[in-house]
C-alpha positions as CSV (number, residue, x, y, z in Angstrom):
1,M,19.3,-3.3,-6.0
2,S,19.5,0.0,-4.8
3,A,16.7,2.1,-3.9
4,S,18.2,5.2,-5.1
5,E,20.9,6.3,-7.0
6,R,22.8,9.7,-7.0
7,R,22.4,11.7,-10.7
8,H,23.5,14.9,-11.4
9,F,21.3,17.9,-12.5
10,T,21.9,21.7,-13.0
11,E,19.6,23.9,-10.5
12,T,18.7,27.0,-11.7
13,L,18.2,29.3,-8.7
14,A,15.4,32.1,-9.0
15,G,17.8,35.0,-8.7
16,G,19.5,33.7,-12.0
17,G,22.2,31.4,-12.8
18,D,22.8,27.8,-13.1
19,E,24.6,25.5,-10.4
20,P,25.8,21.9,-10.8
21,V,23.7,19.8,-7.8
22,A,24.2,15.5,-7.4
23,R,20.9,14.9,-5.9
24,E,19.4,10.7,-4.8
25,I,16.5,9.9,-7.4
26,A,14.4,6.6,-6.1
27,V,14.8,3.9,-8.3
28,E,11.3,3.1,-10.2
29,H,11.5,-0.6,-11.0
30,P,10.0,-3.2,-13.6
31,C,8.2,-5.8,-11.3
32,A,7.3,-9.0,-12.9
33,V,4.7,-10.8,-10.4
34,E,4.1,-14.6,-11.4
35,V,2.8,-17.1,-8.8
36,N,2.6,-20.4,-9.3
37,G,4.4,-20.3,-13.1
38,L,1.4,-17.4,-14.7
39,G,2.4,-14.1,-15.2
40,Y,0.2,-11.9,-13.3
41,A,0.8,-8.1,-13.2
42,V,3.7,-6.1,-13.5
43,M,3.8,-3.4,-11.2
44,M,6.2,-0.5,-11.1
45,L,8.0,-0.2,-8.1
46,T,10.9,0.4,-6.0
47,P,13.3,-2.2,-5.4
48,A,13.7,-3.1,-2.2
49,D,11.1,-5.6,0.6
50,L,10.2,-8.0,-2.2
51,E,9.2,-10.7,0.0
52,D,6.9,-8.3,2.4
53,F,5.3,-6.9,-1.1
54,G,5.1,-10.4,-2.8
55,Y,3.1,-11.7,0.4
56,G,0.9,-8.2,0.7
57,F,0.8,-7.9,-2.6
58,C,-1.2,-12.1,-2.4
59,L,-3.5,-11.1,-0.2
60,S,-5.0,-7.2,-1.3
61,E,-5.5,-10.0,-4.8
62,R,-7.0,-12.2,-2.4
63,L,-4.8,-15.0,-3.6
64,I,-4.1,-16.7,0.2
65,D,-5.8,-16.1,3.2
66,A,-2.3,-15.8,5.7
67,A,1.3,-15.9,5.4
68,D,1.5,-20.1,5.4
69,D,-0.7,-19.9,2.6
70,I,3.0,-19.0,0.2
71,Q,5.3,-21.6,0.1
72,D,8.4,-19.6,-1.8
73,V,8.9,-16.0,-2.6
74,D,11.8,-15.3,-4.7
75,A,13.1,-12.7,-6.5
76,H,14.8,-12.7,-10.1
77,E,17.2,-9.8,-11.6
78,T,17.1,-9.3,-15.2
79,D,18.4,-6.7,-17.9
80,R,15.1,-5.2,-17.8
81,G,14.1,-5.8,-14.5
82,T,12.7,-8.4,-11.5
83,V,10.6,-11.4,-11.8
84,L,9.1,-11.6,-8.2
85,R,8.4,-15.6,-8.6
86,V,5.6,-16.7,-5.7
87,T,4.5,-20.1,-5.4
88,T,1.3,-20.8,-2.8
89,L,-0.1,-23.8,-1.7
90,P,-1.5,-26.0,-4.1
91,A,-5.0,-25.8,-2.7
92,L,-5.1,-22.3,-3.8
93,R,-4.0,-22.3,-7.1
94,D,-7.7,-22.3,-8.9
95,R,-7.6,-18.6,-7.0
96,V,-5.3,-17.6,-9.3
97,L,-6.1,-19.0,-12.7
98,E,-9.6,-17.4,-12.1
99,R,-8.2,-14.3,-10.9
100,V,-5.8,-13.9,-14.3
101,R,-8.9,-15.1,-16.3
102,H,-10.4,-11.6,-15.2
103,R,-7.5,-9.6,-15.6
104,V,-6.6,-8.7,-19.1
105,S,-4.4,-5.5,-17.6
106,D,-3.5,-3.9,-15.3
107,S,-3.6,0.0,-14.1
108,S,-1.7,1.8,-11.5
109,C,-5.0,4.3,-11.3
110,G,-8.1,1.7,-11.4
111,I,-9.8,-1.3,-13.2
112,C,-8.7,-1.0,-16.4
113,G,-8.8,-4.6,-18.4
114,I,-10.7,-5.8,-15.4
115,E,-13.5,-7.7,-17.2
116,N,-16.9,-7.0,-15.7
117,L,-17.7,-4.8,-12.5
118,E,-18.9,-7.6,-10.9
119,Q,-14.7,-8.9,-10.5
120,A,-13.5,-4.8,-10.5
121,L,-15.8,-4.0,-6.8
122,R,-15.8,-7.7,-5.2
123,T,-17.6,-7.9,-1.8
124,L,-15.2,-6.7,1.1
125,P,-14.9,-9.1,4.8
126,R,-17.0,-6.9,7.1
127,L,-14.6,-6.0,9.9
128,A,-15.5,-6.4,14.1
129,A,-15.9,-2.9,15.2
130,R,-13.2,-1.5,16.7
131,A,-12.4,-1.3,20.7
132,A,-12.2,2.0,20.4
133,P,-11.9,5.2,18.1
134,V,-8.4,6.2,17.0
135,P,-6.9,8.8,20.0
136,P,-6.6,11.9,18.7
137,A,-3.2,12.3,20.5
138,S,-2.8,8.9,18.9
139,V,-2.7,10.7,15.5
140,F,-1.1,13.7,16.4
141,R,2.3,11.6,18.0
142,A,2.1,9.4,14.7
143,L,2.1,12.0,11.8
144,E,4.9,13.2,14.1
145,Q,7.5,10.9,13.9
146,M,6.1,9.7,10.7
147,R,8.8,11.0,8.7
148,A,11.4,9.5,11.0
149,H,10.9,6.8,9.6
150,Q,10.4,7.7,5.5
151,P,14.8,8.0,5.1
152,L,14.5,7.1,1.3
153,N,11.5,10.2,0.7
154,R,14.4,12.0,2.6
155,A,17.0,11.7,0.4
156,T,14.5,11.6,-2.8
157,G,11.4,13.6,-2.1
158,A,9.9,10.8,-4.5
159,V,7.9,8.0,-2.3
160,H,4.7,7.2,-0.1
161,A,5.2,5.4,3.0
162,A,2.9,3.3,4.6
163,L,3.5,2.8,8.9
164,A,1.9,0.4,11.3
165,C,1.1,2.7,14.2
166,E,0.2,1.5,17.7
167,P,-3.4,2.5,19.6
168,D,-0.9,5.0,21.3
169,G,0.5,6.4,17.9
170,A,3.6,4.5,18.2
171,I,5.1,3.4,14.8
172,L,5.5,-0.2,14.7
173,V,7.0,-1.4,11.4
174,A,7.2,1.6,7.9
175,R,7.6,0.9,4.0
176,E,8.2,2.6,1.4
177,D,7.9,2.8,-2.2
178,V,7.7,5.0,-4.8
179,G,4.0,4.0,-5.7
180,R,1.3,4.7,-2.8
181,H,-0.3,0.9,-3.5
182,N,3.0,-0.7,-3.5
183,A,3.8,0.5,0.1
184,F,1.0,-0.4,2.0
185,D,1.3,-3.9,-0.2
186,K,4.9,-4.0,1.5
187,L,3.7,-3.0,4.7
188,I,1.1,-5.9,4.5
189,G,3.5,-8.4,4.1
190,A,5.9,-7.2,6.8
191,M,2.4,-7.3,9.4
192,L,1.7,-11.4,8.0
193,R,5.1,-12.5,7.9
194,Q,6.1,-11.1,10.7
195,S,2.4,-12.4,13.1
196,E,1.6,-8.9,13.7
197,P,-2.1,-8.6,14.5
198,W,-3.4,-5.6,13.1
199,G,-6.4,-5.6,16.1
200,D,-6.8,-1.4,17.4
201,R,-3.5,-0.1,15.8
202,F,-3.6,1.8,12.7
203,A,-2.5,2.8,9.4
204,L,-0.9,5.5,8.6
205,L,-0.5,7.1,4.7
206,S,1.5,9.3,2.9
207,S,-0.7,9.6,0.4
208,R,-4.9,10.4,-0.5
209,C,-6.8,8.1,0.0
210,S,-7.7,5.7,-2.9
211,Y,-10.7,3.1,-2.6
212,E,-7.7,0.6,-3.6
213,L,-6.2,1.6,-0.6
214,V,-9.2,0.8,2.0
215,E,-10.0,-3.1,-0.1
216,K,-6.5,-3.0,0.8
217,A,-7.2,-2.5,4.8
218,A,-10.3,-4.3,5.0
219,L,-8.8,-7.8,3.2
220,A,-5.6,-7.4,6.1
221,G,-8.1,-6.9,8.4
222,C,-6.9,-3.0,9.4
223,T,-10.0,-1.3,10.9
224,A,-8.3,2.1,10.5
225,L,-6.8,4.0,8.1
226,V,-5.1,7.5,8.5
227,T,-4.1,9.2,5.1
228,V,-2.1,12.6,4.8
229,S,-4.6,13.5,1.8
230,A,-8.4,13.4,1.0
231,P,-10.1,10.4,0.0
232,T,-12.2,9.7,-3.5
233,T,-16.0,9.0,-2.6
234,L,-15.5,5.2,-3.2
235,A,-13.0,5.0,-0.8
236,L,-15.6,6.3,1.4
237,E,-18.7,4.0,0.2
238,R,-16.0,1.2,0.3
239,A,-15.0,1.8,3.8
240,R,-18.4,2.0,5.2
241,E,-19.1,-1.5,3.3
242,A,-16.2,-2.6,5.1
243,G,-16.1,-1.1,8.6
244,V,-12.9,0.7,8.1
245,A,-12.5,3.9,10.0
246,L,-11.3,6.8,7.6
247,I,-9.4,10.0,9.2
248,S,-8.3,12.3,6.1
249,L,-6.4,15.1,5.8
250,A,-4.2,14.5,8.5
251,R,-2.2,17.6,9.0
252,S,0.2,18.4,12.8
253,D,-2.8,19.9,14.3
254,S,-6.3,18.4,12.6
255,Y,-8.0,16.0,10.6
256,L,-11.1,14.8,8.8
257,I,-13.0,11.8,10.3
258,A,-16.1,11.3,7.1
259,K,-19.9,11.2,8.3
260,A,-22.2,9.0,6.9
261,P,-25.5,10.7,6.0
262,A,-28.7,9.0,6.3
263,G,-29.0,8.5,2.8
264,P,-27.4,5.0,0.7
265,S,-24.0,6.6,-0.1
266,F,-21.6,9.3,1.2
């Protein structure tokens, strides 16, 4: 399935009058994720790089720890959407059973359906400190290159990007999706499948920085996260817990770095 479709519209002009136009529209498509034969989640996503998504999603959900923990990923198209079937090593299958027990439903904006707060905000790994902060020149270089790595967004204006950047700001890998979480999962999965360590690399995201994105970074081993929009309070708190450096409101000439106060929270 294509990641975009051409649709026809009527464009209303400020000076008066209408004109027929045709433009590319990003595909938003249901994808049912099955892990070891169990229905795990239904995600609305862009139907591209689904194998990357399967790996990244399973790592973010703590169902696997490494690429070798997955035996197979198979995408099966149906008339209602895609079924993405993931098979993990037998030794890890109890993880899926435990998580399914706690997931009553899923939501793109939070923790709807998770039965208790302990499951919602599980302890994050504490990452080793970076050798050095991300240099300003690297952030600005990555931002300058970002649009060139967003072909789907250039065509549709409707999708998020997640990019893995070298310490000097060069773009290593880029993925796009209608959902910011999905785009990052695709990027994490691509890095995992290509055996690319994060090290002193950093991630650049076109979205705001929500706590889920910080958690995904921490679980992937990404020690620095740059986002185009602002973070939430919980994102800041989770970043401090995990040791993820946050750079937000990244623009061509400025950005913000969160500073921790003396008190117990940001």
